[in-house]
MDTraj code that builds the backbone (N, CA, C; nanometers):
import mdtraj as md
import numpy as np

residues = "MET THR GLN ALA GLY PRO SER VAL ALA ALA ILE VAL LEU ALA ALA GLY GLY SER SER ARG THR HIS PRO MET HIS LYS LEU LEU ALA PRO ASP ALA THR GLY LEU PRO MET ILE ALA ARG THR LEU ARG ALA VAL THR ALA SER ARG ALA ASN PRO VAL THR VAL VAL LEU GLY HIS ARG ALA ALA GLU ILE ARG ALA ALA ALA LEU THR ASP THR GLN ALA ASP CYS THR PRO ARG PHE ILE THR ALA PRO ASP HIS ALA CYS GLY LEU SER GLN THR LEU ALA ALA GLY ILE ARG THR THR SER ALA HIS PRO GLY VAL ALA GLY ALA LEU VAL CYS LEU GLY ASP MET PRO LEU ILE ASP THR ALA LEU ILE ASP ARG MET ILE GLU THR PHE LEU ALA HIS PRO ASP ARG PRO GLY VAL MET PRO MET HIS ASP GLY ARG ARG GLY ASN PRO VAL LEU TRP SER ARG THR LEU PHE PRO ALA LEU LEU ALA LEU THR GLY ASP GLN GLY ALA ARG HIS LEU LEU HIS ARG HIS GLU ALA THR MET LEU ARG VAL ALA ALA GLY PRO GLU ILE ALA ALA ASP PHE ASP THR PRO ALA ARG LEU ALA ASP PHE ALA ARG CYS PHE THR ASP GLY".split()
xyz = np.array([
    [0.0837, -0.1182, 0.0000],
    [0.0000, 0.0000, 0.0000],
    [0.0875, 0.1236, 0.0000],
    [0.0606, 0.2212, -0.0869],
    [0.1348, 0.3459, -0.0924],
    [0.0476, 0.4564, -0.0381],
    [0.1048, 0.5412, 0.0524],
    [0.0263, 0.6477, 0.1091],
    [0.1175, 0.7632, 0.1440],
    [0.0606, 0.8858, 0.1401],
    [0.1371, 1.0043, 0.1714],
    [0.1384, 1.0247, 0.3215],
    [0.2463, 1.0911, 0.3710],
    [0.2523, 1.1228, 0.5123],
    [0.2931, 1.0038, 0.5962],
    [0.2941, 1.0226, 0.7283],
    [0.3345, 0.9143, 0.8184],
    [0.2379, 0.7972, 0.8130],
    [0.2891, 0.6815, 0.8438],
    [0.2066, 0.5605, 0.8448],
    [0.2151, 0.4936, 0.9806],
    [0.1261, 0.3983, 1.0022],
    [0.1300, 0.3136, 1.1205],
    [0.1526, 0.1709, 1.0732],
    [0.2543, 0.1083, 1.1251],
    [0.2857, -0.0303, 1.0900],
    [0.2022, -0.1254, 1.1746],
    [0.2028, -0.2512, 1.1370],
    [0.1425, -0.3557, 1.2190],
    [0.2465, -0.4648, 1.2429],
    [0.2504, -0.5119, 1.3660],
    [0.3373, -0.6230, 1.4036],
    [0.2476, -0.7345, 1.4567],
    [0.2502, -0.8487, 1.3916],
    [0.1690, -0.9624, 1.4339],
    [0.2609, -1.0626, 1.5025],
    [0.2341, -1.0874, 1.6305],
    [0.3186, -1.1763, 1.7094],
    [0.2697, -1.3200, 1.6957],
    [0.3554, -1.4058, 1.6376],
    [0.3159, -1.5438, 1.6080],
    [0.4289, -1.6406, 1.6398],
    [0.5007, -1.6147, 1.7494],
    [0.6194, -1.6939, 1.7806],
    [0.5999, -1.7930, 1.8940],
    [0.4864, -1.7898, 1.9621],
    [0.4671, -1.8731, 2.0806],
    [0.4560, -2.0210, 2.0510],
    [0.4780, -2.0996, 2.1537],
    [0.4745, -2.2446, 2.1381],
    [0.3377, -2.3067, 2.1536],
    [0.2379, -2.2299, 2.1995],
    [0.1003, -2.2777, 2.2133],
    [0.0927, -2.4038, 2.3004],
    [0.1611, -2.4007, 2.4138],
    [0.1698, -2.5204, 2.4981],
    [0.0353, -2.5601, 2.5581],
    [-0.0545, -2.4643, 2.5803],
    [-0.1821, -2.4953, 2.6450],
    [-0.2781, -2.5697, 2.5530],
    [-0.2512, -2.5692, 2.4222],
    [-0.3379, -2.6427, 2.3304],
    [-0.2658, -2.7627, 2.2676],
    [-0.1519, -2.7999, 2.3236],
    [-0.0745, -2.9143, 2.2722],
    [-0.1644, -3.0395, 2.2640],
    [-0.1526, -3.1175, 2.1555],
    [-0.0538, -3.1115, 2.0482],
    [-0.0908, -3.0179, 1.9328],
    [-0.2134, -2.9633, 1.9346],
    [-0.2513, -2.8692, 1.8300],
    [-0.1903, -2.7326, 1.8597],
    [-0.1254, -2.6732, 1.7607],
    [-0.0821, -2.5342, 1.7745],
    [-0.2002, -2.4470, 1.7364],
    [-0.2382, -2.3573, 1.8267],
    [-0.3606, -2.2812, 1.8048],
    [-0.3573, -2.1993, 1.6760],
    [-0.2413, -2.1478, 1.6360],
    [-0.2356, -2.0658, 1.5154],
    [-0.2598, -2.1469, 1.3886],
    [-0.2457, -2.2788, 1.3986],
    [-0.2713, -2.3670, 1.2846],
    [-0.4140, -2.4209, 1.2837],
    [-0.4871, -2.3985, 1.3915],
    [-0.6224, -2.4522, 1.4036],
    [-0.7151, -2.3871, 1.3020],
    [-0.8019, -2.4656, 1.2360],
    [-0.8905, -2.4094, 1.1329],
    [-1.0227, -2.3593, 1.1904],
    [-1.0782, -2.2579, 1.1243],
    [-1.2144, -2.2162, 1.1574],
    [-1.3121, -2.3012, 1.0771],
    [-1.4390, -2.2637, 1.0755],
    [-1.5411, -2.3447, 1.0086],
    [-1.5206, -2.3533, 0.8579],
    [-1.4453, -2.2580, 0.8010],
    [-1.4199, -2.2589, 0.6568],
    [-1.2900, -2.3306, 0.6224],
    [-1.2153, -2.3722, 0.7247],
    [-1.0865, -2.4364, 0.7014],
    [-0.9689, -2.3406, 0.7044],
    [-0.9937, -2.2117, 0.7257],
    [-0.8860, -2.1129, 0.7272],
    [-0.8128, -2.1173, 0.8614],
    [-0.6803, -2.1319, 0.8613],
    [-0.6058, -2.1354, 0.9870],
    [-0.6203, -2.0044, 1.0646],
    [-0.6112, -2.0137, 1.1957],
    [-0.6284, -1.8955, 1.2798],
    [-0.5350, -1.7820, 1.2409],
    [-0.4075, -1.8113, 1.2167],
    [-0.3135, -1.7048, 1.1843],
    [-0.3510, -1.6374, 1.0526],
    [-0.4033, -1.7130, 0.9575],
    [-0.4464, -1.6543, 0.8306],
    [-0.5692, -1.5669, 0.8504],
    [-0.6587, -1.6090, 0.9385],
    [-0.7786, -1.5297, 0.9675],
    [-0.7390, -1.3963, 1.0302],
    [-0.6440, -1.3994, 1.1236],
    [-0.5958, -1.2755, 1.1844],
    [-0.5325, -1.1847, 1.0797],
    [-0.4477, -1.2434, 0.9953],
    [-0.3782, -1.1636, 0.8942],
    [-0.4729, -1.1073, 0.7889],
    [-0.5818, -1.1744, 0.7639],
    [-0.6783, -1.1217, 0.6668],
    [-0.7228, -0.9819, 0.7086],
    [-0.7526, -0.9639, 0.8360],
    [-0.7970, -0.8338, 0.8856],
    [-0.6835, -0.7322, 0.8841],
    [-0.5647, -0.7749, 0.9241],
    [-0.4527, -0.6814, 0.9350],
    [-0.4074, -0.6327, 0.7984],
    [-0.3911, -0.7228, 0.7030],
    [-0.3402, -0.6827, 0.5716],
    [-0.4418, -0.6036, 0.4909],
    [-0.5699, -0.6141, 0.5264],
    [-0.6721, -0.5354, 0.4577],
    [-0.6845, -0.3952, 0.5164],
    [-0.6149, -0.3681, 0.6247],
    [-0.6251, -0.2400, 0.6942],
    [-0.5288, -0.1367, 0.6358],
    [-0.5272, -0.0183, 0.6992],
    [-0.4359, 0.0885, 0.6586],
    [-0.2940, 0.0664, 0.7081],
    [-0.2727, -0.0343, 0.7896],
    [-0.1398, -0.0581, 0.8462],
    [-0.0379, -0.0855, 0.7359],
    [0.0770, -0.0211, 0.7457],
    [0.1800, -0.0363, 0.6442],
    [0.3148, 0.0104, 0.7014],
    [0.4140, -0.0801, 0.7033],
    [0.4153, -0.2193, 0.6575],
    [0.3581, -0.3136, 0.7630],
    [0.3396, -0.4402, 0.7241],
    [0.2937, -0.5443, 0.8150],
    [0.4051, -0.6472, 0.8309],
    [0.4426, -0.6736, 0.9561],
    [0.5482, -0.7702, 0.9863],
    [0.4920, -0.8805, 1.0754],
    [0.5180, -1.0044, 1.0403],
    [0.4785, -1.1187, 1.1213],
    [0.6043, -1.1755, 1.1865],
    [0.6028, -1.1858, 1.3196],
    [0.7193, -1.2363, 1.3920],
    [0.6975, -1.3831, 1.4270],
    [0.7842, -1.4685, 1.3742],
    [0.7744, -1.6128, 1.3931],
    [0.8751, -1.6615, 1.4964],
    [0.8568, -1.7844, 1.5416],
    [0.9478, -1.8459, 1.6379],
    [0.9310, -1.9961, 1.6362],
    [0.8500, -2.0487, 1.7301],
    [0.8208, -2.1918, 1.7333],
    [0.7478, -2.2329, 1.6046],
    [0.7907, -2.3440, 1.5479],
    [0.7276, -2.4025, 1.4281],
    [0.7109, -2.2971, 1.3184],
    [0.8182, -2.2211, 1.2979],
    [0.8125, -2.1050, 1.2088],
    [0.7673, -2.1400, 1.0666],
    [0.8209, -2.2464, 1.0101],
    [0.7872, -2.2804, 0.8713],
    [0.6389, -2.3136, 0.8562],
    [0.5850, -2.3880, 0.9539],
    [0.4431, -2.4241, 0.9477],
    [0.3529, -2.3020, 0.9650],
    [0.3890, -2.2150, 1.0582],
    [0.3077, -2.0961, 1.0820],
    [0.3120, -2.0042, 0.9599],
    [0.4288, -1.9901, 0.8998],
    [0.4395, -1.9055, 0.7805],
    [0.3537, -1.9600, 0.6674],
    [0.3607, -2.0900, 0.6439],
    [0.2812, -2.1503, 0.5373],
    [0.1321, -2.1320, 0.5635],
    [0.0904, -2.1508, 0.6882],
    [-0.0507, -2.1326, 0.7227],
    [-0.0936, -1.9878, 0.7059],
    [-0.0045, -1.8953, 0.7420],
    [-0.0366, -1.7526, 0.7316],
    [-0.0599, -1.7113, 0.5872],
    [0.0084, -1.7766, 0.4951],
    [-0.0023, -1.7395, 0.3536],
    [-0.1207, -1.8050, 0.2832],
    [-0.1999, -1.8819, 0.3565],
    [-0.3144, -1.9513, 0.2968],
    [-0.4081, -1.8566, 0.2253],
    [-0.4262, -1.7371, 0.2817],
    [-0.5287, -1.6454, 0.2310],
    [-0.4701, -1.5117, 0.1883],
    [-0.3394, -1.5027, 0.1691],
    [-0.2756, -1.3746, 0.1411],
    [-0.2716, -1.3449, -0.0072],
    [-0.3159, -1.2240, -0.0440],
    [-0.3074, -1.1795, -0.1820],
    [-0.1643, -1.1355, -0.2122],
    [-0.1237, -1.1456, -0.3377],
    [0.0145, -1.1159, -0.3744],
    [0.0554, -0.9740, -0.3371],
    [-0.0371, -0.8783, -0.3478],
    [-0.0030, -0.7391, -0.3194],
    [-0.0169, -0.7039, -0.1720],
    [-0.0529, -0.8004, -0.0883],
    [-0.0704, -0.7762, 0.0551],
    [0.0155, -0.8703, 0.1395],
    [0.1199, -0.9260, 0.0806],
    [0.2020, -1.0214, 0.1542],
    [0.2823, -0.9501, 0.2622],
    [0.2699, -0.9926, 0.3878],
    [0.3469, -0.9290, 0.4951],
    [0.4924, -0.9731, 0.4909],
    [0.5748, -0.9042, 0.5663],
    [0.7134, -0.9473, 0.5833],
    [0.7184, -1.0449, 0.7007],
    [0.7889, -1.1563, 0.6836],
    [0.8055, -1.2544, 0.7897],
    [0.9481, -1.2470, 0.8425],
    [0.9605, -1.2412, 0.9748],
    [1.0917, -1.2483, 1.0381],
    [1.0843, -1.3528, 1.1488],
    [1.1968, -1.4024, 1.1908],
    [1.2020, -1.4957, 1.3033],
    [1.2763, -1.4295, 1.4182],
    [1.2151, -1.4284, 1.5353],
    [1.2778, -1.3713, 1.6541],
    [1.3815, -1.4698, 1.7061],
    [1.5091, -1.4354, 1.7044],
    [1.6118, -1.5318, 1.7453],
    [1.6011, -1.5726, 1.8918],
    [1.5476, -1.4845, 1.9756],
    [1.5369, -1.5125, 2.1191],
    [1.3921, -1.5355, 2.1617],
    [1.3098, -1.5889, 2.0716],
    [1.1671, -1.6026, 2.1010],
    [1.1405, -1.6905, 2.2226],
    [1.2281, -1.7860, 2.2495],
    [1.2084, -1.8756, 2.3641],
    [1.2276, -1.8032, 2.4972],
    [1.2838, -1.6820, 2.4932],
    [1.3082, -1.6055, 2.6169],
    [1.1846, -1.5283, 2.6625],
    [1.0777, -1.5302, 2.5832],
    [0.9561, -1.4635, 2.6266],
    [0.8989, -1.3683, 2.5232],
    [0.7769, -1.3252, 2.5510],
    [0.7028, -1.2391, 2.4594],
    [0.7760, -1.1086, 2.4315],
    [0.8469, -1.0557, 2.5313],
    [0.9154, -0.9280, 2.5126],
    [1.0170, -0.9347, 2.3990],
    [1.0846, -1.0490, 2.3835],
    [1.1857, -1.0617, 2.2791],
    [1.1218, -1.0773, 2.1411],
    [1.0056, -1.1381, 2.1368],
    [0.9320, -1.1455, 2.0108],
    [0.8885, -1.0057, 1.9680],
    [0.8361, -0.9299, 2.0635],
    [0.7949, -0.7920, 2.0359],
    [0.9142, -0.7078, 1.9928],
    [1.0266, -0.7238, 2.0609],
    [1.1454, -0.6461, 2.0272],
    [1.1914, -0.6718, 1.8842],
    [1.1834, -0.7964, 1.8405],
    [1.2231, -0.8283, 1.7031],
    [1.1351, -0.7532, 1.6035],
    [1.0051, -0.7480, 1.6315],
    [0.9151, -0.6752, 1.5433],
    [0.9402, -0.5258, 1.5458],
    [0.9677, -0.4712, 1.6642],
    [0.9944, -0.3275, 1.6756],
    [1.1241, -0.2906, 1.6033],
    [1.2266, -0.3726, 1.6163],
    [1.3528, -0.3431, 1.5472],
    [1.3326, -0.3368, 1.3966],
    [1.2574, -0.4316, 1.3435],
    [1.2318, -0.4318, 1.1993],
    [1.1494, -0.3103, 1.1585],
    [1.0481, -0.2788, 1.2367],
    [0.9593, -0.1673, 1.2043],
    [1.0305, -0.0339, 1.2151],
    [1.1177, -0.0194, 1.3124],
    [1.1859, 0.1083, 1.3327],
    [1.2797, 0.1436, 1.2177],
    [1.3106, 0.0465, 1.1326],
    [1.3952, 0.0739, 1.0164],
    [1.3224, 0.1533, 0.9098],
    [1.1917, 0.1690, 0.9236],
    [1.1118, 0.2459, 0.8285],
    [1.0932, 0.3869, 0.8840],
    [1.1618, 0.4871, 0.8306],
    [1.1578, 0.6217, 0.8889],
    [1.0218, 0.6894, 0.8827],
    [0.9365, 0.6491, 0.7907],
    [0.8056, 0.7117, 0.7784],
    [0.7008, 0.6575, 0.8736],
    [0.7377, 0.5575, 0.9530],
    [0.6428, 0.4953, 1.0446],
    [0.6343, 0.5768, 1.1734],
    [0.5126, 0.6217, 1.2060],
    [0.4904, 0.7030, 1.3261],
    [0.4522, 0.6189, 1.4465],
    [0.4112, 0.4956, 1.4231],
    [0.3692, 0.4085, 1.5325],
    [0.3531, 0.2668, 1.4827],
    [0.3286, 0.1766, 1.5765],
    [0.3109, 0.0358, 1.5411],
    [0.1949, -0.0228, 1.6187],
    [0.1045, -0.0863, 1.5476],
    [-0.0056, -0.1587, 1.6086],
    [0.0396, -0.3020, 1.6313],
    [0.0389, -0.3437, 1.7572],
    [0.0861, -0.4777, 1.7926],
    [-0.0346, -0.5682, 1.8115],
    [-0.0434, -0.6687, 1.7263],
    [-0.1576, -0.7598, 1.7262],
    [-0.1091, -0.9016, 1.7578],
    [-0.1802, -0.9707, 1.8427],
    [-0.1483, -1.1097, 1.8725],
    [-0.2013, -1.1985, 1.7604],
    [-0.1224, -1.2965, 1.7226],
    [-0.1637, -1.3844, 1.6127],
    [-0.2882, -1.4642, 1.6417],
    [-0.3197, -1.4815, 1.7721],
    [-0.4372, -1.5610, 1.8086],
    [-0.5580, -1.4743, 1.8424],
    [-0.5726, -1.3637, 1.7667],
    [-0.6898, -1.2770, 1.7846],
    [-0.7659, -1.2663, 1.6524],
    [-0.8215, -1.3782, 1.6059],
    [-0.8848, -1.3810, 1.4735],
    [-1.0173, -1.3063, 1.4658],
    [-1.0737, -1.2657, 1.5798],
    [-1.2013, -1.1942, 1.5767],
    [-1.1835, -1.0441, 1.5601],
    [-1.0606, -0.9949, 1.5697],
    [-1.0344, -0.8531, 1.5460],
    [-1.0586, -0.8229, 1.3988],
    [-1.1322, -0.7148, 1.3717],
    [-1.1620, -0.6861, 1.2310],
    [-1.0875, -0.5623, 1.1804],
    [-1.0884, -0.5465, 1.0493],
    [-1.0181, -0.4367, 0.9843],
    [-1.0712, -0.3013, 1.0284],
    [-1.2007, -0.2909, 1.0494],
    [-1.2597, -0.1630, 1.0885],
    [-1.2010, -0.1125, 1.2198],
    [-1.1826, -0.1998, 1.3172],
    [-1.1244, -0.1582, 1.4445],
    [-0.9800, -0.1124, 1.4249],
    [-0.9034, -0.1876, 1.3504],
    [-0.7642, -0.1499, 1.3250],
    [-0.7577, -0.0126, 1.2608],
    [-0.8411, 0.0106, 1.1613],
    [-0.8396, 0.1403, 1.0932],
    [-0.8838, 0.2539, 1.1844],
    [-0.9804, 0.2290, 1.2726],
    [-1.0212, 0.3336, 1.3672],
    [-0.9072, 0.3692, 1.4608],
    [-0.8336, 0.2695, 1.5051],
    [-0.7205, 0.2950, 1.5934],
    [-0.6121, 0.3753, 1.5218],
    [-0.5833, 0.3401, 1.3983],
    [-0.4828, 0.4122, 1.3209],
    [-0.5264, 0.5560, 1.2968],
    [-0.6509, 0.5745, 1.2549],
    [-0.7008, 0.7097, 1.2285],
    [-0.6994, 0.7954, 1.3544],
    [-0.7348, 0.7356, 1.4675],
    [-0.7342, 0.8089, 1.5939],
    [-0.5934, 0.8537, 1.6298],
    [-0.4967, 0.7651, 1.6127],
    [-0.3588, 0.8004, 1.6457],
    [-0.3042, 0.9084, 1.5527],
    [-0.3267, 0.8933, 1.4230],
    [-0.2717, 0.9898, 1.3282],
    [-0.3322, 1.1288, 1.3467],
    [-0.4512, 1.1355, 1.4059],
    [-0.5118, 1.2661, 1.4365],
    [-0.4509, 1.3284, 1.5620],
    [-0.3846, 1.2459, 1.6443],
    [-0.3241, 1.2931, 1.7701],
    [-0.1876, 1.2263, 1.7883],
    [-0.0916, 1.2528, 1.6984],
    [0.0352, 1.1783, 1.7006],
    [0.1259, 1.2107, 1.8184],
    [0.0887, 1.3100, 1.8991],
    [0.1688, 1.3431, 2.0168],
    [0.1391, 1.2521, 2.1357],
    [0.0351, 1.1701, 2.1241],
    [-0.0027, 1.0808, 2.2335],
    [0.0780, 0.9511, 2.2276],
    [0.0909, 0.8806, 2.3416],
    [0.1750, 0.7605, 2.3429],
    [0.1183, 0.6421, 2.2669],
    [-0.0097, 0.6449, 2.2353],
    [-0.0672, 0.5344, 2.1596],
    [-0.2171, 0.5261, 2.1763],
    [-0.2718, 0.4128, 2.1336],
    [-0.4169, 0.3908, 2.1330],
    [-0.4447, 0.2500, 2.1852],
    [-0.5460, 0.2402, 2.2711],
    [-0.5883, 0.1076, 2.3163],
    [-0.7389, 0.0936, 2.2984],
    [-0.7859, -0.0253, 2.2616],
    [-0.9293, -0.0490, 2.2467],
    [-0.9924, -0.0774, 2.3825],
    [-1.1168, -0.0346, 2.3985],
    [-1.1868, -0.0505, 2.5264],
    [-1.3227, -0.1157, 2.5043],
    [-1.3565, -0.2074, 2.5953],
    [-1.4895, -0.2678, 2.5948],
    [-1.5350, -0.2858, 2.7383],
    [-1.6509, -0.2323, 2.7679],
    [-1.7088, -0.2476, 2.9012],
    [-1.6118, -0.2021, 3.0104],
    [-1.5420, -0.0915, 2.9817],
    [-1.4502, -0.0348, 3.0795],
    [-1.3167, -0.1036, 3.0921],
    [-1.2899, -0.2019, 3.0077],
    [-1.1640, -0.2765, 3.0166],
    [-1.0881, -0.2658, 2.8851],
    [-0.9554, -0.2567, 2.8964],
    [-0.8725, -0.2499, 2.7763],
    [-0.8458, -0.3898, 2.7231],
    [-0.8046, -0.3951, 2.5968],
    [-0.7739, -0.5242, 2.5360],
    [-0.6673, -0.5100, 2.4293],
    [-0.6657, -0.5998, 2.3354],
    [-0.5695, -0.6004, 2.2246],
    [-0.6431, -0.5911, 2.0909],
    [-0.5771, -0.5357, 1.9894],
    [-0.4375, -0.4920, 1.9809],
    [-0.4141, -0.3556, 2.0464],
    [-0.2880, -0.3203, 2.0621],
    [-0.2500, -0.1895, 2.1161],
    [-0.1596, -0.1205, 2.0143],
    [-0.1826, 0.0077, 1.9942],
    [-0.1012, 0.0866, 1.9018],
    [-0.0046, 0.1720, 1.9833],
    [0.1244, 0.1662, 1.9487],
    [0.2285, 0.2382, 2.0211],
    [0.2931, 0.3441, 1.9329],
    [0.3134, 0.4624, 1.9901],
    [0.3869, 0.5674, 1.9204],
    [0.5325, 0.5283, 1.9012],
    [0.5915, 0.5778, 1.7941],
    [0.7339, 0.5530, 1.7699],
    [0.8208, 0.6045, 1.8852],
    [0.7743, 0.7074, 1.9552],
    [0.8534, 0.7620, 2.0662],
    [0.8759, 0.6586, 2.1764],
    [0.7922, 0.5545, 2.1813],
    [0.8061, 0.4507, 2.2826],
    [0.8778, 0.3259, 2.2311],
    [0.9245, 0.3286, 2.1078],
    [0.9977, 0.2123, 2.0559],
    [1.1191, 0.1777, 2.1435],
    [1.2001, 0.2769, 2.1890],
    [1.3131, 0.2399, 2.2753],
    [1.2691, 0.1694, 2.4034],
    [1.1587, 0.2153, 2.4623],
    [1.1086, 0.1510, 2.5840],
    [1.0594, 0.0101, 2.5560],
    [0.9983, -0.0111, 2.4413],
    [0.9520, -0.1447, 2.4039],
    [1.0707, -0.2388, 2.3822],
    [1.1779, -0.1860, 2.3263],
    [1.2972, -0.2678, 2.3034],
    [1.3661, -0.3051, 2.4337],
    [1.3422, -0.2280, 2.5374],
    [1.4077, -0.2529, 2.6659],
    [1.3318, -0.3511, 2.7548],
    [1.2141, -0.3950, 2.7134],
    [1.1335, -0.4857, 2.7949],
    [1.1999, -0.6229, 2.8058],
    [1.1728, -0.6910, 2.9155],
    [1.2254, -0.8258, 2.9357],
    [1.1138, -0.9176, 2.9850],
    [1.1385, -1.0486, 2.9783],
    [1.0424, -1.1436, 3.0327],
    [0.9319, -1.1817, 2.9370],
    [0.8258, -1.2387, 2.9929],
    [0.7195, -1.2972, 2.9106],
    [0.5860, -1.2244, 2.9247],
    [0.5881, -1.0990, 2.9683],
    [0.4632, -1.0258, 2.9872],
    [0.4425, -0.9154, 2.8848],
    [0.5263, -0.9101, 2.7830],
    [0.5080, -0.8107, 2.6802],
    [0.5163, -0.6694, 2.7366],
    [0.4269, -0.5834, 2.6897],
    [0.4324, -0.4416, 2.7251],
    [0.3330, -0.4036, 2.8340],
    [0.2900, -0.4992, 2.9147],
    [0.1865, -0.4722, 3.0150],
    [0.2255, -0.3600, 3.1114],
    [0.3495, -0.3641, 3.1615],
    [0.3919, -0.2624, 3.2579],
    [0.4045, -0.1252, 3.1912],
    [0.4504, -0.1244, 3.0674],
    [0.4617, 0.0017, 2.9942],
    [0.3238, 0.0601, 2.9672],
    [0.2293, -0.0247, 2.9355],
    [0.0926, 0.0205, 2.9121],
    [0.0341, 0.0809, 3.0394],
    [0.0590, 0.0164, 3.1516],
    [0.0092, 0.0692, 3.2788],
    [0.0691, 0.2071, 3.3071],
    [0.1964, 0.2258, 3.2752],
    [0.2641, 0.3528, 3.3006],
    [0.2047, 0.4668, 3.2181],
    [0.1608, 0.4364, 3.0960],
    [0.1121, 0.5413, 3.0063],
    [-0.0395, 0.5408, 2.9895],
    [-0.1068, 0.4575, 3.0644],
    [-0.2507, 0.4385, 3.0456],
    [-0.3298, 0.5692, 3.0536],
    [-0.2932, 0.6582, 3.1422],
    [-0.3694, 0.7815, 3.1622],
    [-0.3708, 0.8709, 3.0389],
    [-0.2673, 0.8634, 2.9571],
    [-0.2595, 0.9510, 2.8402],
    [-0.2787, 0.8765, 2.7082],
    [-0.3049, 0.7472, 2.7146],
    [-0.3334, 0.6722, 2.5923],
    [-0.4695, 0.7123, 2.5377],
    [-0.4802, 0.7192, 2.4072],
    [-0.6094, 0.7386, 2.3430],
    [-0.6906, 0.6107, 2.3536],
    [-0.8231, 0.6242, 2.3504],
    [-0.9114, 0.5085, 2.3644],
    [-1.0086, 0.5014, 2.2475],
    [-1.0336, 0.3801, 2.2019],
    [-1.1282, 0.3543, 2.0938],
    [-1.2257, 0.2478, 2.1407],
    [-1.3550, 0.2741, 2.1242],
    [-1.4566, 0.1770, 2.1650],
    [-1.4503, 0.0535, 2.0754],
    [-1.4652, -0.0623, 2.1363],
    [-1.4593, -0.1884, 2.0627],
    [-1.5559, -0.2871, 2.1251],
    [-1.5616, -0.4055, 2.0670],
    [-1.6483, -0.5107, 2.1176],
    [-1.5714, -0.6116, 2.1996],
    [-1.6361, -0.7193, 2.2416],
    [-1.5718, -0.8199, 2.3267],
    [-1.4598, -0.8952, 2.2584],
    [-1.4473, -0.8802, 2.1274],
    [-1.3408, -0.9514, 2.0556],
    [-1.2010, -0.9113, 2.1024],
    [-1.1873, -0.7927, 2.1645],
    [-1.0541, -0.7476, 2.2060],
    [-1.0018, -0.8263, 2.3267],
    [-1.0881, -0.9052, 2.3877],
    [-1.0463, -0.9873, 2.5020],
    [-1.0634, -1.1362, 2.4750],
    [-1.1050, -1.1718, 2.3546],
    [-1.1301, -1.3128, 2.3224],
    [-0.9988, -1.3857, 2.2987],
    [-0.9774, -1.4943, 2.3701],
    [-0.8594, -1.5751, 2.3434],
    [-0.9015, -1.7195, 2.3175],
    [-0.8111, -1.7911, 2.2524],
    [-0.8362, -1.9299, 2.2145],
    [-0.7199, -2.0149, 2.2640],
    [-0.7024, -2.0129, 2.3961],
    [-0.5844, -2.0728, 2.4573],
    [-0.6053, -2.2108, 2.5174],
    [-0.7204, -2.2718, 2.4957],
    [-0.7451, -2.4063, 2.5484],
    [-0.8082, -2.4914, 2.4389],
    [-0.8031, -2.6236, 2.4516],
    [-0.8693, -2.7084, 2.3522],
    [-1.0182, -2.6771, 2.3380],
    [-1.0851, -2.6438, 2.4492],
    [-1.2275, -2.6115, 2.4415],
    [-1.2504, -2.4859, 2.3598],
    [-1.1617, -2.3867, 2.3765],
    [-1.1771, -2.2626, 2.2999],
    [-1.1430, -2.2851, 2.1529],
    [-1.0514, -2.3758, 2.1240],
    [-1.0244, -2.4069, 1.9834],
    [-1.1468, -2.4720, 1.9192],
    [-1.2203, -2.5495, 1.9962],
    [-1.3447, -2.6080, 1.9446],
    [-1.4452, -2.4980, 1.9137],
    [-1.4468, -2.3933, 1.9957],
    [-1.5338, -2.2791, 1.9677],
    [-1.4909, -2.2106, 1.8381],
    [-1.3592, -2.1924, 1.8214],
    [-1.3094, -2.1275, 1.7000],
    [-1.3456, -2.2075, 1.5762],
    [-1.3468, -2.3383, 1.5877],
    [-1.3782, -2.4240, 1.4732],
    [-1.5212, -2.4055, 1.4240],
    [-1.6034, -2.3374, 1.5045],
    [-1.7418, -2.3086, 1.4627],
    [-1.7597, -2.1648, 1.4153],
    [-1.6514, -2.0871, 1.4123],
    [-1.6593, -1.9464, 1.3726],
    [-1.6470, -1.9313, 1.2206],
    [-1.7020, -1.8219, 1.1711],
    [-1.6883, -1.7810, 1.0308],
    [-1.7502, -1.8807, 0.9334],
    [-1.8696, -1.9250, 0.9664],
    [-1.9367, -2.0189, 0.8762],
    [-1.9700, -1.9577, 0.7417],
    [-1.9699, -1.8221, 0.7350],
    [-2.0003, -1.7561, 0.6072],
    [-1.8753, -1.7263, 0.5260],
    [-1.7604, -1.7694, 0.5755],
    [-1.6357, -1.7491, 0.5036],
    [-1.5741, -1.6139, 0.5290],
])
top = md.Topology()
chain = top.add_chain()
for i, resn in enumerate(residues, 1):
    res = top.add_residue(resn, chain, resSeq=i)
    for name in ("N", "CA", "C"):
        top.add_atom(name, md.element.get_by_symbol(name[0]), res)
traj = md.Trajectory(xyz[None], top)
């Protein structure tokens, strides 16, 4: 996608081992149409205003990449990278995506999306991007439902150094708490808190998207 002015990138985190759904990796699990979860997530992200889009791989990287490309159009293919330290926790997966994204000087921020959030739609992503670009001095944007924040979260480029400094397996939770008072907010639905981290929830996902 070509656009004038600053852009907002998207980073899709897809490096986890999915231990809670073993032996099935949740990102490979199909919905009712047969589309793998990671491909369903990417369908929404690549159709949005986000540019560029980077997918960060780790565990079972080749399989996740192949599944992600199931539904990708040639002109919307994301960049795939592998986080070398992905086994050290979510923070290192995020850092790999931020390092790649920060190489693009026109990027004003990055929307960080979890690969296992297939119910997030393009409209929400675009609202978050539009909200941020209208107020680029703010630290970012978070979606809200019923008074609670969820994912994805959009981060200003000014916080890229802080994101790179994170450690452990909790991602940017502490950084989000620190800046929560000044983050922009966008209304969203319950999909921002929906996870598919157990075999029972994967069974629920297998009944989603019957209309394709």
